[in-house]
C-alpha positions in Angstrom: 28.5 -1.7 -2.9 27.8 1.4 -5.1 24.1 2.5 -5.9 24.5 1.4 -9.5 25.6 -2.1 -8.2 22.5 -2.2 -5.9 20.3 -1.4 -8.8 21.9 -4.1 -10.8 21.3 -6.6 -8.0 17.7 -5.5 -7.7 17.0 -5.9 -11.4 18.6 -9.3 -11.5 16.5 -10.6 -8.5 13.4 -9.1 -10.2 14.1 -10.9 -13.4 15.0 -14.2 -11.5 11.9 -14.3 -9.7 9.8 -13.3 -12.7 8.7 -9.9 -11.5 8.8 -9.2 -15.2 8.5 -11.9 -17.8 9.0 -10.5 -21.2 10.0 -6.7 -21.1 11.1 -4.4 -18.4 8.9 -1.5 -17.5 9.8 2.0 -19.0 12.7 3.9 -17.4 10.4 6.3 -15.7 8.5 3.6 -13.9 11.6 1.8 -13.0 13.1 5.0 -11.5 10.0 5.7 -9.4 9.9 2.2 -8.2 13.7 2.0 -7.2 13.9 5.6 -6.1 17.0 6.4 -8.2 17.9 8.8 -11.0 17.7 7.9 -14.8 21.5 8.3 -15.0 21.9 5.4 -12.4 19.3 3.2 -13.7 20.7 3.5 -17.3 24.2 2.4 -16.0 22.7 -0.5 -14.3 20.8 -1.5 -17.4 23.8 -1.1 -19.6 25.7 -3.7 -17.4 22.7 -6.1 -17.6 22.6 -5.7 -21.3 26.3 -6.5 -21.6 25.7 -9.6 -19.4 23.0 -10.7 -21.9 20.1 -10.5 -19.4 18.5 -7.9 -21.5 18.2 -6.9 -25.1 17.9 -3.3 -26.2 16.0 -2.2 -29.3 15.5 1.4 -30.5 12.1 2.8 -29.5 11.1 -0.3 -27.7 11.1 -1.5 -24.0 14.0 -3.7 -23.0 13.5 -7.3 -23.6 14.3 -10.0 -21.0 16.4 -12.6 -22.8 17.4 -14.8 -19.7 15.6 -15.5 -16.4 17.7 -17.9 -14.4 14.7 -18.8 -12.3 15.3 -20.2 -8.9 14.7 -23.9 -8.5 11.5 -24.9 -6.9 11.2 -27.7 -4.7 9.2 -30.6 -5.7 7.6 -31.0 -2.3 4.4 -29.0 -2.4 2.7 -30.3 0.7 3.2 -27.4 3.0 0.4 -24.7 3.9 -0.2 -21.4 2.4 0.7 -19.0 5.2 -0.8 -15.5 5.6 1.6 -13.2 7.6 0.5 -10.1 9.2 1.8 -7.6 11.9 -2.0 -6.7 12.6 -3.7 -8.7 15.3 -6.7 -10.5 14.0 -9.0 -8.8 16.5 -8.1 -5.3 15.1 -8.9 -6.1 11.7 -11.8 -4.3 10.0 -14.5 -6.0 7.8 -12.8 -6.0 4.4 -9.6 -7.5 5.5 -11.5 -10.3 7.4 -13.5 -10.8 4.0 -10.3 -11.4 2.2 -8.9 -13.8 4.8 -12.2 -15.8 4.6 -12.1 -16.0 0.9 -8.4 -17.0 0.8 -9.4 -19.7 3.1 -12.4 -21.0 0.9 -10.5 -20.8 -2.3 -7.4 -22.5 -1.1 -9.5 -25.2 0.5 -11.1 -25.9 -2.9 -7.7 -26.3 -4.4 -6.7 -28.8 -1.6 -4.2 -26.4 0.1 -3.9 -25.8 3.8 -4.2 -22.3 5.2 -2.5 -20.8 8.1 -2.6 -17.2 9.6 0.4 -16.1 11.6 -0.6 -12.6 13.1 1.9 -11.2 15.4 3.3 -7.7 16.2 6.9 -9.3 15.9 6.7 -8.9 12.2 6.5 -5.2 12.8 9.9 -5.0 14.7 13.0 -3.9 12.9 14.9 -7.2 12.7 12.2 -10.0 12.0 14.7 -12.1 10.0 15.4 -14.7 12.6 11.7 -15.3 13.3 11.0 -15.5 9.7 13.6 -18.1 9.0 12.3 -20.2 12.0 8.7 -20.1 10.7 9.9 -20.9 7.2 11.7 -23.9 8.4 9.0 -25.1 10.8 6.1 -24.9 8.5 7.6 -25.0 5.0 4.9 -22.9 3.3 4.3 -23.5 -0.4 3.3 -19.9 -0.8 3.0 -16.7 1.5 0.4 -14.0 1.6 1.8 -10.7 3.3 -0.6 -8.2 5.0 0.4 -5.1 6.9 4.1 -5.9 6.7 6.7 -3.3 6.9 9.8 -2.7 5.0 12.1 -5.3 7.0 9.8 -8.2 6.1 9.3 -7.2 2.5 13.1 -7.1 2.1 13.5 -10.5 3.7 11.0 -12.0 1.2 12.5 -10.3 -1.7 16.0 -11.6 -0.8 14.9 -15.1 0.1 13.1 -15.7 -3.3 10.3 -17.5 -1.5 7.0 -17.4 -3.5 4.8 -14.7 -2.1 2.2 -12.1 -2.9 1.8 -8.8 -1.0 -1.7 -7.5 -0.3 -0.6 -3.9 -0.4 2.1 -1.7 -1.6 5.8 -2.4 -2.0 8.4 0.1 -0.2 10.8 1.7 -2.6 13.5 -0.6 -3.6 11.4 -3.7 -3.0 9.9 -5.8 -5.8 7.4 -8.4 -5.0 4.1 -9.5 -6.7 1.4 -7.2 -5.3 -2.6 -6.7 -5.1 -2.8 -3.1 -4.1 -5.0 0.0 -4.1 -3.5 3.0 -5.9 -3.1 5.0 -2.7 -0.7 7.5 -4.3 -3.3 8.6 -6.9 -5.9 8.6 -4.2 -3.8 11.0 -2.1 -3.4 13.3 -5.1 -7.2 13.1 -6.0 -8.4 13.7 -2.5 -6.3 16.9 -2.1 -7.4 18.2 -5.3 -11.1 17.7 -4.2 -10.3 20.1 -1.4 -8.5 22.6 -3.4 -11.2 22.6 -6.1 -13.7 23.5 -3.4 -11.7 26.5 -2.0 -10.0 24.8 0.9 -6.4 26.2 1.5 -5.7 24.5 4.9 -5.9 20.9 4.7 -4.5 18.1 6.9 -4.0 14.4 6.4 -4.2 12.2 9.4 -2.3 9.0 9.0 -0.8 6.3 11.3 3.0 6.3 11.6 3.3 2.4 11.3 5.9 2.3 8.6 3.5 0.7 5.9 4.1 1.5 2.3 0.5 2.4 1.7 0.7 5.2 4.1 3.8 6.5 2.5 2.2 6.4 -0.9 -0.8 8.4 0.3 1.5 11.0 1.9 3.6 11.2 -1.3 0.6 11.6 -3.6 -1.0 14.2 -1.1 2.3 16.3 -1.0 2.6 16.1 -4.9 -0.9 17.5 -5.2 -0.4 20.2 -2.6 2.8 21.4 -4.5 0.7 22.1 -7.6 -2.4 23.4 -5.7 -1.9 27.1 -5.6 -1.8 28.5 -2.1 -2.8 25.2 -0.3 -1.2 24.4 3.1 -0.9 20.8 3.7 -0.3 19.4 7.2 0.7 15.7 7.7 -0.4 14.5 11.2 0.9 11.2 12.4 -0.4 9.1 15.3 0.6 5.8 16.6 -2.8 4.0 15.8 -4.4 4.4 19.2 -7.6 6.6 19.8 -5.8 8.5 22.4 -3.1 9.4 20.1 -5.6 10.4 17.4 -7.4 12.6 19.9 -4.1 14.2 21.1 -2.9 15.0 17.6 -6.3 16.5 16.5 -6.5 18.6 19.5 -3.1 20.0 18.9 -4.0 20.6 15.2 -7.2 22.4 15.9 -5.6 24.6 18.5 -2.5 25.7 16.5 -3.5 25.6 12.7 -7.0 24.7 12.2 -7.7 23.3 8.9 -11.0 23.4 6.8 -10.3 20.0 5.3 -9.3 16.6 6.9 -8.3 13.6 5.0 -8.4 10.5 7.3 -6.3 7.4 6.3 -8.1 4.3 7.9 -11.8 3.7 8.4 -11.2 2.8 12.2 -9.6 6.1 12.9 -12.4 8.0 11.2 -14.9 6.9 14.1 -12.4 8.5 16.7 -12.2 11.6 14.5 -15.8 12.1 14.1 -16.9 11.5 17.8 -13.9 13.8 18.8 -15.0 16.6 16.6 -18.6 16.2 17.8 -17.5 16.5 21.4 -15.4 19.5 20.8 -18.4 21.2 19.0 -16.7 21.2 15.7 -19.2 20.6 12.9 -18.9 18.4 9.9 -18.8 19.8 7.3 -19.9 23.4 8.5 -16.6 23.8 10.3 -14.4 21.1 8.7 -14.8 19.0 5.7 -13.9 15.3 6.0 -12.8 12.6 3.5 -12.0 9.0 4.5 -9.3 7.1 2.4 -11.2 3.8 3.1 -14.7 2.3 3.1 -16.2 -0.2 5.4 -19.7 -1.4 5.7 -20.2 0.5 9.2 -19.3 3.8 7.7 -22.7 3.7 6.0 -24.1 4.3 9.5 -22.0 7.6 9.8 -24.1 10.8 9.7 -23.8 13.1 7.8 -23.1 10.6 5.0 -19.4 10.3 4.5 -17.3 11.2 1.6 -14.9 8.3 1.0 -13.1 6.0 -1.4 -14.1 2.4 -1.9 -12.6 -0.7 -3.6 -14.7 -3.8 -4.4 -13.6 -6.2 -1.8 -14.7 -9.2 -4.0 -12.4 -8.1 -6.9 -9.5 -7.6 -4.4 -10.0 -11.1 -2.8 -10.4 -12.9 -6.2 -7.2 -11.4 -7.4 -5.2 -12.3 -4.2 -6.7 -15.9 -4.1 -5.9 -16.6 -7.8 -2.2 -15.3 -7.2 -1.8 -17.2 -4.1 -3.0 -20.5 -5.8 -0.8 -20.1 -8.8 2.2 -19.6 -6.4 1.3 -22.7 -4.3 1.0 -24.7 -7.4 4.6 -23.9 -8.3 4.0 -21.4 -10.8 4.7 -17.7 -11.1 2.2 -14.9 -10.1 -0.2 -14.5 -13.2 0.2 -10.7 -13.0 3.0 -9.3 -11.0 1.4 -5.9 -10.1 -2.2 -5.6 -9.8 -3.5 -2.1 -9.1 -7.0 -1.5 -8.1 -8.3 2.1 -8.7 -10.6 3.2 -5.7 -14.0 4.7 -6.5 -14.7 8.3 -5.2 -17.9 8.4 -3.3 -19.4 11.9 -2.8 -21.1 12.3 0.6 -22.1 15.1 2.6 -19.0 15.8 4.6 -17.2 17.8 1.8 -18.3 21.2 1.1 -17.5 24.2 -1.1 -16.0 27.2 0.8 -17.1 30.7 0.0 -14.6 33.3 -1.1 -14.8 34.9 2.4 -14.1 31.5 4.1 -11.2 30.8 1.8 -9.6 34.3 2.5 -10.3 34.1 6.1 -8.6 30.6 6.3 
């Protein structure tokens, strides 16, 4: 199958499952989402227009003229299933808040709620396990949390009603409630650059999640436009020992003046490791955390970080899950939450001498 044919299939699937309901997004957004060139996209769009899936008008977005929605089963008695590759005992406060709110809102709507948390969903071939779960439980809707590319692709191809609490991988089209991590990555790097930092590191877990990919992409895009800024991407496996080893190597070989940490739990390891090594925050290194959790209010010095209203996130997720469980479509297909930048005391300006020395 050629790349153009693959894009045609992705667009048809998106239309069938009401990813878009009236008009397609603009070409630039579609190219970014599908990770293809405009030439490839236009060839696919031309085919769908000839097949009368789309109608094209001068100066306007392409109109969707047929949907061919998949039939929905009349039996809506199954549970809503939350699927996650993260063990429940490893989840931080905001994620547990989301689960609790989902449970409460679904109970009010008369729906059962189940959580299936297992690292098996993180494997490269989860298809058989997902098919068994779908047959055994027959969920009326799914909520996907911390799910890698293989799981996202399976749900996109299956056509099952689902909403993703997080970001889609390139080439995957599912309803989402997500934080704009790509813009966050760009913004954070510019915060460092505007304060004179020229050596910055992004500490990120290498777990194959789309949100991590997006923050890396955003940070790299900002670094390319920030004059003279050296950005290092430092990946770890999610364990404290791995974070410690990677940081020790980083500070021995190419010591940064700025550190962006993706993940609130990892921030604890970072701060304690730096303190143990005699590296002062922010005198020796400035620190920004991608996330915010209530326990970070107790970190000293007060932490510079990004925060999203958990109630807003939870309500959007619950409304979407209930709409899907009732047999409808997601009320809004892509719900993007903009994080708030909270300036603490862990981000400092460098003097001209410090910048040149770095």
